[in-house]
Gaussian input, Z-matrix of N, CA and C with variables (Angstrom, degrees):
# hf/3-21g

backbone

0 1
 N
 C     1     B1
 C     2     B2     1     A1
 N     3     B3     2     A2     1     D1
 C     4     B4     3     A3     2     D2
 C     5     B5     4     A4     3     D3
 N     6     B6     5     A5     4     D4
 C     7     B7     6     A6     5     D5
 C     8     B8     7     A7     6     D6
 N     9     B9     8     A8     7     D7
 C    10    B10     9     A9     8     D8
 C    11    B11    10    A10     9     D9
 N    12    B12    11    A11    10    D10
 C    13    B13    12    A12    11    D11
 C    14    B14    13    A13    12    D12
 N    15    B15    14    A14    13    D13
 C    16    B16    15    A15    14    D14
 C    17    B17    16    A16    15    D15
 N    18    B18    17    A17    16    D16
 C    19    B19    18    A18    17    D17
 C    20    B20    19    A19    18    D18
 N    21    B21    20    A20    19    D19
 C    22    B22    21    A21    20    D20
 C    23    B23    22    A22    21    D21
 N    24    B24    23    A23    22    D22
 C    25    B25    24    A24    23    D23
 C    26    B26    25    A25    24    D24
 N    27    B27    26    A26    25    D25
 C    28    B28    27    A27    26    D26
 C    29    B29    28    A28    27    D27
 N    30    B30    29    A29    28    D28
 C    31    B31    30    A30    29    D29
 C    32    B32    31    A31    30    D30
 N    33    B33    32    A32    31    D31
 C    34    B34    33    A33    32    D32
 C    35    B35    34    A34    33    D33
 N    36    B36    35    A35    34    D34
 C    37    B37    36    A36    35    D35
 C    38    B38    37    A37    36    D36
 N    39    B39    38    A38    37    D37
 C    40    B40    39    A39    38    D38
 C    41    B41    40    A40    39    D39
 N    42    B42    41    A41    40    D40
 C    43    B43    42    A42    41    D41
 C    44    B44    43    A43    42    D42
 N    45    B45    44    A44    43    D43
 C    46    B46    45    A45    44    D44
 C    47    B47    46    A46    45    D45
 N    48    B48    47    A47    46    D46
 C    49    B49    48    A48    47    D47
 C    50    B50    49    A49    48    D48
 N    51    B51    50    A50    49    D49
 C    52    B52    51    A51    50    D50
 C    53    B53    52    A52    51    D51
 N    54    B54    53    A53    52    D52
 C    55    B55    54    A54    53    D53
 C    56    B56    55    A55    54    D54
 N    57    B57    56    A56    55    D55
 C    58    B58    57    A57    56    D56
 C    59    B59    58    A58    57    D57
 N    60    B60    59    A59    58    D58
 C    61    B61    60    A60    59    D59
 C    62    B62    61    A61    60    D60
 N    63    B63    62    A62    61    D61
 C    64    B64    63    A63    62    D62
 C    65    B65    64    A64    63    D63
 N    66    B66    65    A65    64    D64
 C    67    B67    66    A66    65    D65
 C    68    B68    67    A67    66    D66
 N    69    B69    68    A68    67    D67
 C    70    B70    69    A69    68    D68
 C    71    B71    70    A70    69    D69
 N    72    B72    71    A71    70    D70
 C    73    B73    72    A72    71    D71
 C    74    B74    73    A73    72    D72
 N    75    B75    74    A74    73    D73
 C    76    B76    75    A75    74    D74
 C    77    B77    76    A76    75    D75
 N    78    B78    77    A77    76    D76
 C    79    B79    78    A78    77    D77
 C    80    B80    79    A79    78    D78
 N    81    B81    80    A80    79    D79
 C    82    B82    81    A81    80    D80
 C    83    B83    82    A82    81    D81
 N    84    B84    83    A83    82    D82
 C    85    B85    84    A84    83    D83
 C    86    B86    85    A85    84    D84
 N    87    B87    86    A86    85    D85
 C    88    B88    87    A87    86    D86
 C    89    B89    88    A88    87    D87
 N    90    B90    89    A89    88    D88
 C    91    B91    90    A90    89    D89
 C    92    B92    91    A91    90    D90
 N    93    B93    92    A92    91    D91
 C    94    B94    93    A93    92    D92
 C    95    B95    94    A94    93    D93
 N    96    B96    95    A95    94    D94
 C    97    B97    96    A96    95    D95
 C    98    B98    97    A97    96    D96
 N    99    B99    98    A98    97    D97
 C   100   B100    99    A99    98    D98
 C   101   B101   100   A100    99    D99
 N   102   B102   101   A101   100   D100
 C   103   B103   102   A102   101   D101
 C   104   B104   103   A103   102   D102
 N   105   B105   104   A104   103   D103
 C   106   B106   105   A105   104   D104
 C   107   B107   106   A106   105   D105
 N   108   B108   107   A107   106   D106
 C   109   B109   108   A108   107   D107
 C   110   B110   109   A109   108   D108
 N   111   B111   110   A110   109   D109
 C   112   B112   111   A111   110   D110
 C   113   B113   112   A112   111   D111
 N   114   B114   113   A113   112   D112
 C   115   B115   114   A114   113   D113
 C   116   B116   115   A115   114   D114
 N   117   B117   116   A116   115   D115
 C   118   B118   117   A117   116   D116
 C   119   B119   118   A118   117   D117
 N   120   B120   119   A119   118   D118
 C   121   B121   120   A120   119   D119
 C   122   B122   121   A121   120   D120
 N   123   B123   122   A122   121   D121
 C   124   B124   123   A123   122   D122
 C   125   B125   124   A124   123   D123
 N   126   B126   125   A125   124   D124
 C   127   B127   126   A126   125   D125
 C   128   B128   127   A127   126   D126
 N   129   B129   128   A128   127   D127
 C   130   B130   129   A129   128   D128
 C   131   B131   130   A130   129   D129
 N   132   B132   131   A131   130   D130
 C   133   B133   132   A132   131   D131
 C   134   B134   133   A133   132   D132
 N   135   B135   134   A134   133   D133
 C   136   B136   135   A135   134   D134
 C   137   B137   136   A136   135   D135
 N   138   B138   137   A137   136   D136
 C   139   B139   138   A138   137   D137
 C   140   B140   139   A139   138   D138
 N   141   B141   140   A140   139   D139
 C   142   B142   141   A141   140   D140
 C   143   B143   142   A142   141   D141
 N   144   B144   143   A143   142   D142
 C   145   B145   144   A144   143   D143
 C   146   B146   145   A145   144   D144
 N   147   B147   146   A146   145   D145
 C   148   B148   147   A147   146   D146
 C   149   B149   148   A148   147   D147
 N   150   B150   149   A149   148   D148
 C   151   B151   150   A150   149   D149
 C   152   B152   151   A151   150   D150
 N   153   B153   152   A152   151   D151
 C   154   B154   153   A153   152   D152
 C   155   B155   154   A154   153   D153
 N   156   B156   155   A155   154   D154
 C   157   B157   156   A156   155   D155
 C   158   B158   157   A157   156   D156
 N   159   B159   158   A158   157   D157
 C   160   B160   159   A159   158   D158
 C   161   B161   160   A160   159   D159
 N   162   B162   161   A161   160   D160
 C   163   B163   162   A162   161   D161
 C   164   B164   163   A163   162   D162
 N   165   B165   164   A164   163   D163
 C   166   B166   165   A165   164   D164
 C   167   B167   166   A166   165   D165
 N   168   B168   167   A167   166   D166
 C   169   B169   168   A168   167   D167
 C   170   B170   169   A169   168   D168
 N   171   B171   170   A170   169   D169
 C   172   B172   171   A171   170   D170
 C   173   B173   172   A172   171   D171
 N   174   B174   173   A173   172   D172
 C   175   B175   174   A174   173   D173
 C   176   B176   175   A175   174   D174
 N   177   B177   176   A176   175   D175
 C   178   B178   177   A177   176   D176
 C   179   B179   178   A178   177   D177
 N   180   B180   179   A179   178   D178
 C   181   B181   180   A180   179   D179
 C   182   B182   181   A181   180   D180
 N   183   B183   182   A182   181   D181
 C   184   B184   183   A183   182   D182
 C   185   B185   184   A184   183   D183
 N   186   B186   185   A185   184   D184
 C   187   B187   186   A186   185   D185
 C   188   B188   187   A187   186   D186
 N   189   B189   188   A188   187   D187
 C   190   B190   189   A189   188   D188
 C   191   B191   190   A190   189   D189
 N   192   B192   191   A191   190   D190
 C   193   B193   192   A192   191   D191
 C   194   B194   193   A193   192   D192
 N   195   B195   194   A194   193   D193
 C   196   B196   195   A195   194   D194
 C   197   B197   196   A196   195   D195
 N   198   B198   197   A197   196   D196
 C   199   B199   198   A198   197   D197
 C   200   B200   199   A199   198   D198
 N   201   B201   200   A200   199   D199
 C   202   B202   201   A201   200   D200
 C   203   B203   202   A202   201   D201
 N   204   B204   203   A203   202   D202
 C   205   B205   204   A204   203   D203
 C   206   B206   205   A205   204   D204
 N   207   B207   206   A206   205   D205
 C   208   B208   207   A207   206   D206
 C   209   B209   208   A208   207   D207
 N   210   B210   209   A209   208   D208
 C   211   B211   210   A210   209   D209
 C   212   B212   211   A211   210   D210
 N   213   B213   212   A212   211   D211
 C   214   B214   213   A213   212   D212
 C   215   B215   214   A214   213   D213
 N   216   B216   215   A215   214   D214
 C   217   B217   216   A216   215   D215
 C   218   B218   217   A217   216   D216
 N   219   B219   218   A218   217   D217
 C   220   B220   219   A219   218   D218
 C   221   B221   220   A220   219   D219
 N   222   B222   221   A221   220   D220
 C   223   B223   222   A222   221   D221
 C   224   B224   223   A223   222   D222
 N   225   B225   224   A224   223   D223
 C   226   B226   225   A225   224   D224
 C   227   B227   226   A226   225   D225
 N   228   B228   227   A227   226   D226
 C   229   B229   228   A228   227   D227
 C   230   B230   229   A229   228   D228
 N   231   B231   230   A230   229   D229
 C   232   B232   231   A231   230   D230
 C   233   B233   232   A232   231   D231
 N   234   B234   233   A233   232   D232
 C   235   B235   234   A234   233   D233
 C   236   B236   235   A235   234   D234
 N   237   B237   236   A236   235   D235
 C   238   B238   237   A237   236   D236
 C   239   B239   238   A238   237   D237
 N   240   B240   239   A239   238   D238
 C   241   B241   240   A240   239   D239
 C   242   B242   241   A241   240   D240
 N   243   B243   242   A242   241   D241
 C   244   B244   243   A243   242   D242
 C   245   B245   244   A244   243   D243
 N   246   B246   245   A245   244   D244
 C   247   B247   246   A246   245   D245
 C   248   B248   247   A247   246   D246
 N   249   B249   248   A248   247   D247
 C   250   B250   249   A249   248   D248
 C   251   B251   250   A250   249   D249
 N   252   B252   251   A251   250   D250
 C   253   B253   252   A252   251   D251
 C   254   B254   253   A253   252   D252
 N   255   B255   254   A254   253   D253
 C   256   B256   255   A255   254   D254
 C   257   B257   256   A256   255   D255
 N   258   B258   257   A257   256   D256
 C   259   B259   258   A258   257   D257
 C   260   B260   259   A259   258   D258
 N   261   B261   260   A260   259   D259
 C   262   B262   261   A261   260   D260
 C   263   B263   262   A262   261   D261
 N   264   B264   263   A263   262   D262
 C   265   B265   264   A264   263   D263
 C   266   B266   265   A265   264   D264
 N   267   B267   266   A266   265   D265
 C   268   B268   267   A267   266   D266
 C   269   B269   268   A268   267   D267
 N   270   B270   269   A269   268   D268
 C   271   B271   270   A270   269   D269
 C   272   B272   271   A271   270   D270
 N   273   B273   272   A272   271   D271
 C   274   B274   273   A273   272   D272
 C   275   B275   274   A274   273   D273
 N   276   B276   275   A275   274   D274
 C   277   B277   276   A276   275   D275
 C   278   B278   277   A277   276   D276
 N   279   B279   278   A278   277   D277
 C   280   B280   279   A279   278   D278
 C   281   B281   280   A280   279   D279
 N   282   B282   281   A281   280   D280
 C   283   B283   282   A282   281   D281
 C   284   B284   283   A283   282   D282
 N   285   B285   284   A284   283   D283
 C   286   B286   285   A285   284   D284
 C   287   B287   286   A286   285   D285
 N   288   B288   287   A287   286   D286
 C   289   B289   288   A288   287   D287
 C   290   B290   289   A289   288   D288
 N   291   B291   290   A290   289   D289
 C   292   B292   291   A291   290   D290
 C   293   B293   292   A292   291   D291
 N   294   B294   293   A293   292   D292
 C   295   B295   294   A294   293   D293
 C   296   B296   295   A295   294   D294
 N   297   B297   296   A296   295   D295
 C   298   B298   297   A297   296   D296
 C   299   B299   298   A298   297   D297
 N   300   B300   299   A299   298   D298
 C   301   B301   300   A300   299   D299
 C   302   B302   301   A301   300   D300
 N   303   B303   302   A302   301   D301
 C   304   B304   303   A303   302   D302
 C   305   B305   304   A304   303   D303
 N   306   B306   305   A305   304   D304
 C   307   B307   306   A306   305   D305
 C   308   B308   307   A307   306   D306
 N   309   B309   308   A308   307   D307
 C   310   B310   309   A309   308   D308
 C   311   B311   310   A310   309   D309
 N   312   B312   311   A311   310   D310
 C   313   B313   312   A312   311   D311
 C   314   B314   313   A313   312   D312
 N   315   B315   314   A314   313   D313
 C   316   B316   315   A315   314   D314
 C   317   B317   316   A316   315   D315
 N   318   B318   317   A317   316   D316
 C   319   B319   318   A318   317   D317
 C   320   B320   319   A319   318   D318
 N   321   B321   320   A320   319   D319
 C   322   B322   321   A321   320   D320
 C   323   B323   322   A322   321   D321

   B1=1.4459
   B2=1.5216
   B3=1.2862
   B4=1.4637
   B5=1.5237
   B6=1.3172
   B7=1.4613
   B8=1.5330
   B9=1.3127
   B10=1.4591
   B11=1.5308
   B12=1.3184
   B13=1.4562
   B14=1.5344
   B15=1.3073
   B16=1.4611
   B17=1.5254
   B18=1.3310
   B19=1.4686
   B20=1.5263
   B21=1.3235
   B22=1.4592
   B23=1.5299
   B24=1.3126
   B25=1.4613
   B26=1.5239
   B27=1.3044
   B28=1.4686
   B29=1.5196
   B30=1.3302
   B31=1.4661
   B32=1.5219
   B33=1.3201
   B34=1.4699
   B35=1.5286
   B36=1.3230
   B37=1.4682
   B38=1.5270
   B39=1.3231
   B40=1.4677
   B41=1.5247
   B42=1.3396
   B43=1.4639
   B44=1.5312
   B45=1.3297
   B46=1.4621
   B47=1.5181
   B48=1.3232
   B49=1.4592
   B50=1.5230
   B51=1.3273
   B52=1.4622
   B53=1.5269
   B54=1.3154
   B55=1.4712
   B56=1.5206
   B57=1.3255
   B58=1.4694
   B59=1.5211
   B60=1.3196
   B61=1.4664
   B62=1.5303
   B63=1.3207
   B64=1.4597
   B65=1.5197
   B66=1.3201
   B67=1.4634
   B68=1.5325
   B69=1.3204
   B70=1.4714
   B71=1.5292
   B72=1.3253
   B73=1.4585
   B74=1.5293
   B75=1.3112
   B76=1.4580
   B77=1.5256
   B78=1.3247
   B79=1.4630
   B80=1.5277
   B81=1.3377
   B82=1.4572
   B83=1.5230
   B84=1.3127
   B85=1.4548
   B86=1.5296
   B87=1.3091
   B88=1.4593
   B89=1.5173
   B90=1.3165
   B91=1.4665
   B92=1.5172
   B93=1.3116
   B94=1.4697
   B95=1.5290
   B96=1.3123
   B97=1.4756
   B98=1.5223
   B99=1.3204
   B100=1.4591
   B101=1.5296
   B102=1.3411
   B103=1.4711
   B104=1.5311
   B105=1.3216
   B106=1.4695
   B107=1.5301
   B108=1.3390
   B109=1.4717
   B110=1.5228
   B111=1.3243
   B112=1.4693
   B113=1.5194
   B114=1.3283
   B115=1.4613
   B116=1.5338
   B117=1.3385
   B118=1.4631
   B119=1.5354
   B120=1.3291
   B121=1.4649
   B122=1.5230
   B123=1.3183
   B124=1.4641
   B125=1.5101
   B126=1.3303
   B127=1.4651
   B128=1.5213
   B129=1.3346
   B130=1.4607
   B131=1.5305
   B132=1.3069
   B133=1.4695
   B134=1.5262
   B135=1.3363
   B136=1.4741
   B137=1.5257
   B138=1.3126
   B139=1.4711
   B140=1.5222
   B141=1.3265
   B142=1.4663
   B143=1.5268
   B144=1.3152
   B145=1.4647
   B146=1.5292
   B147=1.3169
   B148=1.4622
   B149=1.5282
   B150=1.3241
   B151=1.4674
   B152=1.5146
   B153=1.3327
   B154=1.4680
   B155=1.5197
   B156=1.3355
   B157=1.4591
   B158=1.5297
   B159=1.3199
   B160=1.4663
   B161=1.5209
   B162=1.3264
   B163=1.4635
   B164=1.5291
   B165=1.3317
   B166=1.4666
   B167=1.5306
   B168=1.3222
   B169=1.4642
   B170=1.5294
   B171=1.3215
   B172=1.4673
   B173=1.5182
   B174=1.3217
   B175=1.4677
   B176=1.5239
   B177=1.3087
   B178=1.4657
   B179=1.5274
   B180=1.3019
   B181=1.4575
   B182=1.5272
   B183=1.3125
   B184=1.4708
   B185=1.5194
   B186=1.3313
   B187=1.4651
   B188=1.5256
   B189=1.3357
   B190=1.4671
   B191=1.5233
   B192=1.3110
   B193=1.4632
   B194=1.5170
   B195=1.3015
   B196=1.4573
   B197=1.5198
   B198=1.3164
   B199=1.4623
   B200=1.5261
   B201=1.3409
   B202=1.4633
   B203=1.5246
   B204=1.3132
   B205=1.4624
   B206=1.5174
   B207=1.3256
   B208=1.4680
   B209=1.5308
   B210=1.3334
   B211=1.4706
   B212=1.5301
   B213=1.3214
   B214=1.4529
   B215=1.5239
   B216=1.3300
   B217=1.4588
   B218=1.5291
   B219=1.3195
   B220=1.4659
   B221=1.5304
   B222=1.3332
   B223=1.4647
   B224=1.5231
   B225=1.3240
   B226=1.4652
   B227=1.5262
   B228=1.3230
   B229=1.4665
   B230=1.5281
   B231=1.3260
   B232=1.4682
   B233=1.5280
   B234=1.3300
   B235=1.4567
   B236=1.5225
   B237=1.3174
   B238=1.4671
   B239=1.5282
   B240=1.3244
   B241=1.4657
   B242=1.5258
   B243=1.3220
   B244=1.4629
   B245=1.5275
   B246=1.3233
   B247=1.4631
   B248=1.5300
   B249=1.3300
   B250=1.4644
   B251=1.5238
   B252=1.3319
   B253=1.4601
   B254=1.5204
   B255=1.3494
   B256=1.4605
   B257=1.5264
   B258=1.3392
   B259=1.4731
   B260=1.5260
   B261=1.3361
   B262=1.4633
   B263=1.5248
   B264=1.3266
   B265=1.4590
   B266=1.5361
   B267=1.3340
   B268=1.4666
   B269=1.5253
   B270=1.3221
   B271=1.4674
   B272=1.5235
   B273=1.3228
   B274=1.4614
   B275=1.5214
   B276=1.3298
   B277=1.4647
   B278=1.5193
   B279=1.3276
   B280=1.4682
   B281=1.5266
   B282=1.3292
   B283=1.4631
   B284=1.5126
   B285=1.3327
   B286=1.4591
   B287=1.5149
   B288=1.3290
   B289=1.4670
   B290=1.5219
   B291=1.3282
   B292=1.4693
   B293=1.5307
   B294=1.3289
   B295=1.4685
   B296=1.5199
   B297=1.3202
   B298=1.4586
   B299=1.5306
   B300=1.3251
   B301=1.4673
   B302=1.5242
   B303=1.3136
   B304=1.4677
   B305=1.5319
   B306=1.3207
   B307=1.4684
   B308=1.5300
   B309=1.3189
   B310=1.4714
   B311=1.5056
   B312=1.3321
   B313=1.4561
   B314=1.5303
   B315=1.3346
   B316=1.4644
   B317=1.5181
   B318=1.3188
   B319=1.4604
   B320=1.5219
   B321=1.3256
   B322=1.4677
   B323=1.4953
   A1=109.78
   A2=114.74
   A3=118.96
   A4=108.57
   A5=115.26
   A6=120.54
   A7=110.48
   A8=117.70
   A9=121.46
   A10=110.38
   A11=117.17
   A12=120.26
   A13=111.19
   A14=117.52
   A15=121.03
   A16=111.29
   A17=116.40
   A18=120.84
   A19=109.99
   A20=118.04
   A21=121.75
   A22=110.13
   A23=117.44
   A24=121.34
   A25=110.83
   A26=117.47
   A27=120.99
   A28=110.44
   A29=117.38
   A30=121.04
   A31=112.14
   A32=117.33
   A33=121.24
   A34=110.26
   A35=116.65
   A36=120.00
   A37=110.98
   A38=116.89
   A39=120.82
   A40=110.37
   A41=117.59
   A42=121.21
   A43=110.67
   A44=117.32
   A45=120.43
   A46=112.10
   A47=117.04
   A48=120.98
   A49=110.87
   A50=116.59
   A51=119.80
   A52=111.25
   A53=117.52
   A54=120.32
   A55=110.89
   A56=117.00
   A57=118.66
   A58=111.81
   A59=117.99
   A60=120.81
   A61=111.66
   A62=117.84
   A63=121.58
   A64=113.94
   A65=117.83
   A66=121.06
   A67=113.46
   A68=120.47
   A69=118.90
   A70=112.85
   A71=117.39
   A72=119.89
   A73=111.47
   A74=116.38
   A75=119.75
   A76=111.43
   A77=116.91
   A78=121.10
   A79=110.95
   A80=116.51
   A81=121.23
   A82=109.66
   A83=116.28
   A84=120.31
   A85=109.77
   A86=116.57
   A87=121.36
   A88=113.53
   A89=117.52
   A90=120.94
   A91=112.82
   A92=117.06
   A93=119.82
   A94=108.91
   A95=116.80
   A96=119.50
   A97=111.99
   A98=114.45
   A99=120.85
   A100=108.83
   A101=118.10
   A102=120.00
   A103=112.11
   A104=115.11
   A105=121.22
   A106=112.16
   A107=117.82
   A108=118.85
   A109=111.34
   A110=118.30
   A111=120.10
   A112=109.60
   A113=117.40
   A114=120.35
   A115=110.73
   A116=116.10
   A117=120.20
   A118=110.76
   A119=116.55
   A120=119.70
   A121=111.20
   A122=117.01
   A123=120.75
   A124=112.75
   A125=116.60
   A126=120.41
   A127=112.23
   A128=117.49
   A129=120.98
   A130=113.63
   A131=118.39
   A132=120.32
   A133=115.23
   A134=120.45
   A135=116.95
   A136=113.38
   A137=117.82
   A138=119.96
   A139=111.25
   A140=117.52
   A141=120.80
   A142=110.89
   A143=116.86
   A144=120.58
   A145=110.13
   A146=116.95
   A147=120.00
   A148=110.18
   A149=117.11
   A150=120.93
   A151=112.10
   A152=117.18
   A153=120.72
   A154=111.11
   A155=117.61
   A156=120.74
   A157=111.00
   A158=117.17
   A159=120.67
   A160=109.98
   A161=116.77
   A162=120.67
   A163=110.54
   A164=116.74
   A165=120.96
   A166=110.75
   A167=116.78
   A168=119.76
   A169=112.68
   A170=116.95
   A171=120.25
   A172=113.80
   A173=118.15
   A174=120.81
   A175=113.37
   A176=119.66
   A177=122.02
   A178=112.80
   A179=117.69
   A180=120.84
   A181=109.87
   A182=115.74
   A183=121.95
   A184=108.79
   A185=117.10
   A186=119.61
   A187=112.85
   A188=116.93
   A189=119.55
   A190=112.61
   A191=118.01
   A192=120.13
   A193=109.64
   A194=116.29
   A195=121.85
   A196=112.03
   A197=115.86
   A198=119.91
   A199=112.09
   A200=117.53
   A201=124.81
   A202=113.51
   A203=117.74
   A204=121.32
   A205=114.85
   A206=117.58
   A207=120.11
   A208=113.33
   A209=120.16
   A210=117.89
   A211=112.13
   A212=116.24
   A213=120.10
   A214=110.78
   A215=116.65
   A216=121.04
   A217=111.35
   A218=117.05
   A219=121.12
   A220=109.85
   A221=117.36
   A222=120.64
   A223=111.10
   A224=118.21
   A225=121.33
   A226=110.13
   A227=116.71
   A228=120.18
   A229=110.54
   A230=117.46
   A231=121.19
   A232=109.99
   A233=117.10
   A234=120.65
   A235=111.04
   A236=116.97
   A237=120.79
   A238=111.31
   A239=116.86
   A240=120.26
   A241=111.09
   A242=116.77
   A243=119.62
   A244=111.17
   A245=115.72
   A246=117.90
   A247=111.51
   A248=117.27
   A249=119.74
   A250=111.84
   A251=116.17
   A252=120.79
   A253=111.93
   A254=117.42
   A255=121.35
   A256=114.79
   A257=118.01
   A258=122.70
   A259=112.90
   A260=116.16
   A261=121.51
   A262=108.15
   A263=115.14
   A264=120.25
   A265=112.05
   A266=117.91
   A267=119.18
   A268=111.78
   A269=116.64
   A270=120.17
   A271=110.24
   A272=117.01
   A273=120.92
   A274=111.22
   A275=116.19
   A276=120.51
   A277=110.73
   A278=116.75
   A279=120.13
   A280=110.99
   A281=117.06
   A282=120.51
   A283=112.31
   A284=116.81
   A285=120.68
   A286=112.03
   A287=116.30
   A288=120.65
   A289=111.05
   A290=116.96
   A291=120.78
   A292=110.15
   A293=116.38
   A294=119.96
   A295=110.71
   A296=117.26
   A297=121.39
   A298=111.26
   A299=116.58
   A300=119.83
   A301=111.58
   A302=116.82
   A303=119.48
   A304=111.19
   A305=116.83
   A306=119.51
   A307=110.99
   A308=116.89
   A309=119.13
   A310=112.80
   A311=117.64
   A312=121.49
   A313=112.80
   A314=117.03
   A315=119.42
   A316=114.47
   A317=118.88
   A318=120.34
   A319=112.22
   A320=117.40
   A321=120.19
   A322=111.16
   D1=140.48
   D2=175.83
   D3=-78.35
   D4=169.47
   D5=179.91
   D6=-62.83
   D7=-39.41
   D8=179.43
   D9=-63.97
   D10=-42.79
   D11=178.39
   D12=-63.88
   D13=-38.30
   D14=177.81
   D15=-64.43
   D16=-43.81
   D17=179.17
   D18=-63.80
   D19=-42.77
   D20=178.97
   D21=-63.98
   D22=-42.89
   D23=179.24
   D24=-62.02
   D25=-46.66
   D26=178.45
   D27=-62.88
   D28=-41.35
   D29=178.10
   D30=-61.38
   D31=-42.85
   D32=178.33
   D33=-63.97
   D34=-40.85
   D35=178.17
   D36=-63.80
   D37=-41.48
   D38=178.91
   D39=-63.42
   D40=-46.53
   D41=-179.74
   D42=-63.13
   D43=-42.77
   D44=178.65
   D45=-63.18
   D46=-42.77
   D47=179.66
   D48=-65.52
   D49=-45.72
   D50=-179.94
   D51=-65.07
   D52=-36.78
   D53=178.87
   D54=-63.85
   D55=-42.56
   D56=179.61
   D57=-69.56
   D58=-23.99
   D59=178.07
   D60=-80.85
   D61=-40.78
   D62=-173.71
   D63=-91.42
   D64=-26.94
   D65=-174.96
   D66=-58.41
   D67=-43.53
   D68=178.69
   D69=-59.93
   D70=-35.50
   D71=179.68
   D72=-71.77
   D73=-29.94
   D74=177.55
   D75=-77.14
   D76=-39.93
   D77=-178.31
   D78=-73.57
   D79=-46.61
   D80=-177.08
   D81=-106.65
   D82=69.13
   D83=-179.52
   D84=-73.32
   D85=172.86
   D86=-179.48
   D87=-72.39
   D88=-7.59
   D89=-177.26
   D90=-74.38
   D91=-29.12
   D92=-179.36
   D93=-131.50
   D94=153.35
   D95=-176.80
   D96=-71.54
   D97=153.16
   D98=176.97
   D99=-71.18
   D100=133.80
   D101=-179.61
   D102=-58.64
   D103=151.00
   D104=-177.23
   D105=-60.76
   D106=-38.35
   D107=-178.05
   D108=-69.00
   D109=-29.94
   D110=176.46
   D111=-71.67
   D112=-38.50
   D113=175.86
   D114=-63.81
   D115=-40.27
   D116=177.74
   D117=-62.40
   D118=-45.56
   D119=179.17
   D120=-61.67
   D121=-37.27
   D122=178.04
   D123=-63.71
   D124=-27.74
   D125=179.38
   D126=-90.28
   D127=-34.65
   D128=-172.66
   D129=-89.42
   D130=-34.82
   D131=-173.19
   D132=-66.14
   D133=-38.59
   D134=179.66
   D135=-57.67
   D136=-44.07
   D137=178.86
   D138=-67.26
   D139=-38.83
   D140=179.68
   D141=-65.33
   D142=-42.05
   D143=179.85
   D144=-67.72
   D145=-39.66
   D146=177.93
   D147=-63.25
   D148=-41.05
   D149=176.45
   D150=-62.14
   D151=-41.21
   D152=177.01
   D153=-63.37
   D154=-38.10
   D155=178.02
   D156=-64.50
   D157=-39.55
   D158=178.35
   D159=-62.72
   D160=-47.50
   D161=179.15
   D162=-61.27
   D163=-43.08
   D164=-179.79
   D165=-62.93
   D166=-41.68
   D167=-178.11
   D168=-70.29
   D169=-28.81
   D170=-176.65
   D171=-97.90
   D172=4.20
   D173=-173.16
   D174=-64.15
   D175=-29.37
   D176=-177.25
   D177=-106.86
   D178=16.88
   D179=-178.52
   D180=-74.03
   D181=126.46
   D182=178.87
   D183=-93.86
   D184=109.18
   D185=-179.60
   D186=-94.40
   D187=-8.73
   D188=-179.29
   D189=-104.21
   D190=-2.36
   D191=179.51
   D192=-145.36
   D193=172.16
   D194=178.18
   D195=64.58
   D196=-129.97
   D197=-178.60
   D198=-91.60
   D199=11.53
   D200=173.22
   D201=59.03
   D202=28.10
   D203=176.92
   D204=75.37
   D205=15.63
   D206=-179.02
   D207=-63.84
   D208=-43.39
   D209=178.33
   D210=-60.28
   D211=-39.61
   D212=179.36
   D213=-64.92
   D214=-44.68
   D215=-179.59
   D216=-63.31
   D217=-44.19
   D218=179.37
   D219=-63.46
   D220=-43.14
   D221=179.75
   D222=-64.89
   D223=-36.84
   D224=177.11
   D225=-64.65
   D226=-43.21
   D227=179.07
   D228=-63.50
   D229=-42.19
   D230=178.19
   D231=-63.52
   D232=-43.57
   D233=179.33
   D234=-61.68
   D235=-46.26
   D236=179.78
   D237=-64.39
   D238=-42.05
   D239=179.58
   D240=-63.93
   D241=-43.82
   D242=177.93
   D243=-62.01
   D244=-40.59
   D245=-178.79
   D246=-68.90
   D247=-40.15
   D248=177.59
   D249=-66.93
   D250=-31.16
   D251=-178.35
   D252=-76.98
   D253=-51.59
   D254=-172.42
   D255=-104.61
   D256=-19.85
   D257=-178.27
   D258=57.54
   D259=39.17
   D260=176.19
   D261=-126.36
   D262=113.95
   D263=-172.20
   D264=-62.94
   D265=-41.99
   D266=-178.94
   D267=-63.70
   D268=-39.92
   D269=176.90
   D270=-63.98
   D271=-42.07
   D272=-179.46
   D273=-62.87
   D274=-47.35
   D275=-178.70
   D276=-65.37
   D277=-45.40
   D278=-179.88
   D279=-64.24
   D280=-43.33
   D281=179.65
   D282=-62.93
   D283=-43.36
   D284=178.19
   D285=-64.91
   D286=-40.07
   D287=179.20
   D288=-65.42
   D289=-45.95
   D290=178.92
   D291=-62.60
   D292=-42.68
   D293=177.92
   D294=-59.64
   D295=-46.78
   D296=-179.19
   D297=-61.37
   D298=-45.44
   D299=-179.32
   D300=-65.20
   D301=-40.84
   D302=177.73
   D303=-64.89
   D304=-40.21
   D305=178.17
   D306=-63.21
   D307=-41.81
   D308=179.22
   D309=-67.19
   D310=-38.59
   D311=-175.83
   D312=-80.58
   D313=-36.35
   D314=-170.92
   D315=-106.32
   D316=-28.13
   D317=-172.16
   D318=-110.80
   D319=-54.66
   D320=-172.44
   D321=-96.45

């Protein structure tokens, strides 16, 4: 890529990112209420996306060979326990990830 193409690409990325950040505030201003379906999506999508991530992460787990999916199962239990204890998604995800990596490196 030439320098001009790189600058244009970065500019397009900046405009696209800023548009996705500012557009909801312009469309759903404080003057009128947020539509019910947008409120529903705001409540339903986080759990659906988290479920998709779980399925994606476990898609290649071998339960009939190797360590029989024990590191994955232990990390899931740690993630769920952290989330039930603290109710903070970032802490739960980070704790489960660290647990999984430590289990792979040190135990299994």
